[in-house]
Every structure is written in structure tokens, then in C-alpha cells.
C-alpha positions in Angstrom: -6.9 -112.2 -100.5 -3.8 -114.8 -99.4 -3.2 -116.0 -95.4 -0.1 -113.2 -95.3 -2.7 -110.1 -96.1 -5.0 -111.4 -93.0 -3.2 -109.5 -89.8 -3.1 -106.5 -92.0 -6.9 -106.4 -92.5 -7.6 -107.3 -89.1 -5.1 -105.0 -87.4 -6.5 -101.8 -89.4 -10.0 -102.9 -88.3 -8.7 -103.1 -84.8 -7.0 -99.8 -85.1 -10.2 -98.2 -86.0 -12.4 -99.7 -83.7 -9.6 -98.3 -81.0 -9.4 -95.2 -82.4 -12.5 -94.2 -84.6 -12.4 -91.6 -87.1 -14.1 -88.0 -85.5 -15.9 -86.7 -88.1 -17.7 -84.0 -85.8 -14.7 -81.6 -85.7 -14.7 -79.0 -82.9 -15.8 -75.7 -83.9 -12.7 -73.5 -84.3 -13.8 -70.2 -83.3 -16.5 -68.8 -80.6 -19.2 -67.5 -83.0 -19.6 -71.4 -84.8 -22.5 -73.4 -82.7 -22.3 -76.8 -81.9 -24.9 -77.8 -84.0 -23.7 -76.0 -87.4 -23.0 -78.4 -90.1 -20.1 -75.8 -91.8 -17.8 -75.9 -88.1 -15.4 -73.4 -90.2 -18.2 -70.3 -90.7 -21.1 -71.3 -89.2 -24.8 -71.3 -90.3 -27.6 -69.0 -89.9 -29.6 -69.5 -87.0 -32.4 -69.1 -88.6 -34.3 -68.6 -91.9 -35.6 -65.0 -91.1 -31.7 -64.5 -90.6 -30.9 -65.1 -94.1 -34.2 -63.7 -95.7 -33.8 -60.1 -93.5 -29.7 -60.5 -94.7 -30.9 -60.6 -98.2 -33.1 -58.0 -98.0 -30.8 -55.5 -96.7 -28.0 -56.3 -99.3 -30.6 -56.0 -101.9 -32.1 -52.5 -100.8 -30.0 -49.8 -100.0 -29.1 -46.1 -100.5 -29.7 -46.7 -104.0 -33.1 -47.8 -103.3 -33.8 -44.4 -101.5 -32.1 -41.6 -103.3 -30.7 -42.9 -106.5 -33.9 -44.7 -108.0 -36.4 -41.6 -107.5 -34.4 -39.5 -109.0 -33.4 -42.0 -112.2 -37.1 -42.4 -112.4 -38.1 -38.8 -112.4 -35.4 -38.2 -115.0 -36.4 -40.6 -117.4 -39.6 -40.5 -117.9 -41.4 -41.1 -115.0 -43.9 -44.2 -114.8 -42.5 -45.5 -118.3 -39.3 -45.7 -116.6 -40.7 -48.6 -114.3 -41.2 -50.6 -117.7 -38.2 -51.4 -118.9 -36.5 -51.5 -115.3 -39.3 -54.2 -114.8 -38.2 -56.0 -117.6 -34.4 -56.4 -116.7 -35.5 -57.1 -113.2 -37.2 -60.0 -114.2 -34.9 -61.5 -117.1 -31.4 -60.7 -115.6 -31.4 -59.2 -111.9 -33.4 -62.0 -110.4 -31.8 -65.1 -112.0 -28.1 -63.5 -111.3 -29.4 -62.6 -107.5 -30.8 -65.9 -107.2 -27.7 -67.7 -108.9 -25.3 -65.6 -106.6 -26.8 -66.6 -103.3 -27.6 -70.1 -104.5 -23.8 -71.0 -105.0 -23.1 -69.2 -102.0 -25.1 -71.3 -99.8 -24.0 -74.6 -101.9 -20.7 -73.8 -101.5 -20.3 -72.3 -98.3 -17.0 -70.2 -99.5 -16.3 -67.0 -100.2 -16.3 -65.3 -103.5 -12.4 -65.6 -103.8 -12.6 -69.3 -102.8 -15.4 -70.4 -104.7 -14.4 -69.6 -108.1 -11.4 -71.7 -107.8 -14.0 -74.5 -109.2 -13.2 -72.8 -112.4 -9.7 -71.8 -112.3 -10.0 -69.5 -115.2 -12.7 -67.2 -113.3 -10.7 -66.5 -110.2 -10.5 -62.8 -111.2 -14.4 -62.7 -110.9 -13.9 -63.5 -107.3 -11.2 -61.2 -106.6 -13.0 -58.3 -108.6 -16.0 -58.9 -106.1 -14.1 -58.4 -103.4 -12.0 -55.5 -104.9 -15.7 -53.9 -105.7 -17.3 -54.7 -102.4 -14.2 -53.3 -100.2 -14.4 -49.6 -102.5 -18.7 -49.8 -102.2 -18.2 -50.5 -98.2 -15.4 -47.5 -98.2 -17.6 -45.1 -99.5 -20.8 -46.2 -98.0 -19.2 -46.0 -94.5 -18.5 -42.1 -95.6 -22.0 -41.7 -96.2 -23.0 -43.4 -93.0 -20.8 -41.2 -91.0 -22.1 -38.1 -92.5 -25.8 -39.6 -91.4 -24.5 -40.1 -87.7 -22.9 -36.7 -87.6 -26.3 -35.5 -89.0 -28.0 -37.2 -86.4 -26.1 -35.9 -83.5 -26.5 -32.1 -85.0 -30.1 -33.0 -84.7 -30.2 -32.9 -81.3 -29.7 -28.8 -81.3 -32.3 -26.3 -81.1 -32.5 -24.8 -83.4 -31.4 -26.7 -86.4 -28.3 -25.7 -87.3 -29.0 -26.0 -91.0 -32.3 -23.9 -90.7 -30.8 -20.4 -90.5 -28.1 -18.4 -91.3 -26.1 -18.6 -88.1 -23.0 -16.6 -88.0 -21.2 -19.7 -85.6 -21.0 -21.8 -88.2 -19.4 -19.7 -90.7 -22.9 -18.0 -92.7 -21.5 -15.5 -95.1 -23.6 -12.7 -96.8 -24.8 -15.1 -99.7 -26.6 -16.9 -97.4 -30.7 -16.3 -97.1 -33.4 -18.6 -96.3 -35.5 -17.3 -99.5 -33.9 -16.8 -103.3 -33.1 -13.4 -103.7 -34.3 -11.0 -106.6 -31.8 -10.4 -109.2 -30.7 -6.6 -109.8 -31.5 -4.3 -112.7 -29.1 -2.1 -114.2 -31.2 1.0 -115.5 -30.8 4.6 -116.5 -31.6 7.4 -114.6 -31.4 11.1 -114.8 -29.0 10.4 -117.7 -27.4 7.6 -115.2 -26.9 4.5 -114.6 -28.9 3.0 -111.4 -28.8 -0.5 -109.6 -32.3 -1.1 -108.2 -34.2 -4.1 -107.1 -37.4 -6.0 -108.1 -39.6 -3.9 -105.6 -38.3 -0.9 -107.2 -38.7 -1.7 -110.4 -42.8 -2.9 -109.7 -43.4 0.0 -107.6 -42.7 2.4 -110.5 -44.2 0.4 -113.5 -40.8 -0.6 -115.3 -39.2 -3.6 -116.5 -35.6 -5.0 -116.8 -34.4 -5.0 -120.1 -32.8 -7.8 -121.4 -29.2 -8.1 -120.6 -29.6 -5.9 -117.4 -30.0 -8.6 -114.9 -27.6 -8.7 -112.1 -27.9 -12.0 -110.3 -27.1 -12.0 -106.7 -25.4 -14.9 -105.5 -27.5 -16.9 -103.0 -27.2 -20.0 -101.4 -29.6 -21.5 -98.6 -28.6 -22.2 -94.8 -28.5 -26.1 -95.6 -26.2 -25.7 -98.4 -23.9 -23.1 -97.0 -24.1 -25.5 -93.6 -22.7 -28.3 -95.4 -19.8 -26.9 -97.0 -18.2 -24.4 -94.8 -19.1 -26.4 -91.4 -19.5 -30.1 -92.0 -16.7 -30.4 -94.8 -15.0 -27.4 -94.6 -14.6 -27.6 -98.6 -11.4 -25.8 -99.9 -11.2 -23.4 -102.5 -9.8 -26.3 -105.4 -9.0 -29.9 -105.5 -5.3 -28.8 -104.9 -6.0 -27.6 -101.3 -6.5 -31.0 -99.2 -7.8 -28.6 -95.9 -7.1 -30.1 -92.6 -9.0 -32.9 -91.2 -12.5 -32.4 -89.6 -11.9 -33.9 -86.4 -15.6 -34.7 -85.9 -16.3 -36.3 -88.9 -13.3 -38.4 -88.5 -14.6 -39.6 -85.2 -18.1 -40.5 -87.1 -16.5 -42.4 -89.7 -14.6 -44.1 -86.6 -17.9 -45.0 -85.1 -19.4 -46.1 -88.4 -16.2 -48.5 -88.9 -17.0 -49.5 -84.9 -20.4 -50.2 -85.6 -19.3 -52.5 -88.9 -16.7 -54.6 -86.6 -19.6 -55.1 -83.7 -22.1 -56.1 -86.4 -19.3 -58.8 -87.7 -17.5 -59.7 -84.7 -19.2 -63.4 -84.4 -20.1 -63.7 -88.0 -23.2 -64.3 -89.5 -24.6 -65.3 -85.9 -24.5 -61.1 -85.2 -24.9 -60.1 -88.5 -28.2 -62.2 -88.6 -29.6 -60.0 -85.6 -28.4 -56.9 -86.6 -30.3 -57.1 -90.1 -33.5 -57.4 -88.0 -33.1 -53.6 -87.5 -30.9 -52.5 -90.6 -33.0 -54.7 -92.8 -36.7 -53.0 -91.8 -35.6 -49.6 -90.4 -35.3 -48.0 -94.1 -39.2 -49.1 -95.1 -40.2 -47.2 -91.5 -38.2 -44.2 -92.7 -40.0 -44.1 -96.2 -43.3 -45.3 -94.9 -43.1 -41.8 -92.3 -41.4 -39.8 -95.0 -44.9 -40.9 -97.4 -47.3 -39.9 -94.6 -45.5 -36.7 -93.8 -45.4 -35.7 -97.7 -49.1 -36.7 -98.3 
């Protein structure tokens, strides 16, 4: 090194000592703690928060109502064999890969795929898919909130065919017996099953008349909750109480995510464990 370069080196060293580089960047938002390594997105408060968040992500409505239906439809206990094989060979490794990449990169699905530019569309597709799923789930949460509020009434509105919510003549708590068209004294008469049994007669094939029937819970859902129209072409009016429940569902989501993983990590203590409590209660009640 020549003598002319020495003053430049000394100047840069002095400048570094006078204005040292600060590696600690102040948090840019309120949901980032001072001890967090990721100063932009924050870190989990504890391993329990992260574990419960993953459980809440893996266990959803599909596990509660979709899986039992699929298991029953596809062979019952035999369905568990291919399910367990696919769970071990595909589902769990993919889930572990996704969470590992997310924890390592601390980036969202769009930004993390910039490492492989050819696959950036995968991240965009993940965001679009999650958006559609979130909108669908929030609609279901809105229905759940409505039924939660309606359940405080006594008696329950869907327990019987009440006229105040629009029950019609086809509504009945018990299935209605079919009628029968029989020949009496040279003419045709429509009789019910009770008359046939009392007169020791049977209804011939093709003479049965099926009576339209809907249970009170089904009619309450269609006529009062949804206010379902006669066809897809008729949009109908906005159901204001469902709109308010949907707004409340989105407010709950925004509140849970208001401070990022700092707030959502605490919400999952309830949302991740409550489904198991409900399933346990239903199991005990069904025994």
C-alpha cells in the first residue's frame, strides 16, 4: 500500500469510529418487540404460540364435518388405511417443508418464491387460494354467529314450525306418511296409511302419493336465515342480520391480526383448543 492511500484508510476508520454502523434497526411498527430478530414482521412470543397456530391452521371445519362424511362414504374404517398412508408420505412432509421454508425465510408466500423466479406464480396462487378460502370460511363463521345469537331464544326457533319465521303447511317435526289412491265403490279415494291399516288393505304399486315434507330446521334455514329465492336468477334482497354477522366476523379477524403474530398468537389459545372441547362434548353427549 502506498503512502497516498494511507490517509484514505485512516479517514475511513475514523469515520467508522465516529459514526459506527448501527445493526439494530428500531422496530417499524407497534407489533414488533424490541427483542425480535425480525424487525419488520416480528417473532413469535413463544413456541407455544407457534405450535397452536400450526394446529389451528391444520385443523379446521373440514376435520369436523367433512372428514367424518368422507370416511363414512368411502368404507368407514377401511378409508383410514389410504388416508394414513397419504398423510405420512405426502401431507406431513409437505406441511413440514412449508413451515420450515416460512420460518427460515420469514417472508410471505409471494416474496419467498423470488428465490426461484420461475415459480413465483406458486406464491401468487397460494395468496389467491387463501383469499377464496378465507372469504368462504368467514361466510360460514357469519352463519355460526347468527345461530349463536339465535340460540339464546327459548324455545329455539328451529325446534318447531313457528309461523312468525314463515313455516308453511309442508313443515312438520315428523315425516308425513304417504297417501294412497284406492278404489272404493266404483270411485277413487285418497286415504292415509292409518285408514289402510285399520281396514287391512295395502297400497298397490303406483298408487302412492308422496306428501311434501320439510323439517322445521330445514325450513328455518331456507326461509328465514337465507331467505332463499326460487331460482339463481333471483338475487333477492340483502339479509341485514346476516350482513351484520358477516361484518362482525371480519372485525374479529381484523382484531386478531391487528398486531400481527403478537395478537394472533394469543387468539389461537382459544381458537385452536375450542374445537377439541366441542368435539369432546359431542362425543360424551352421543355416548
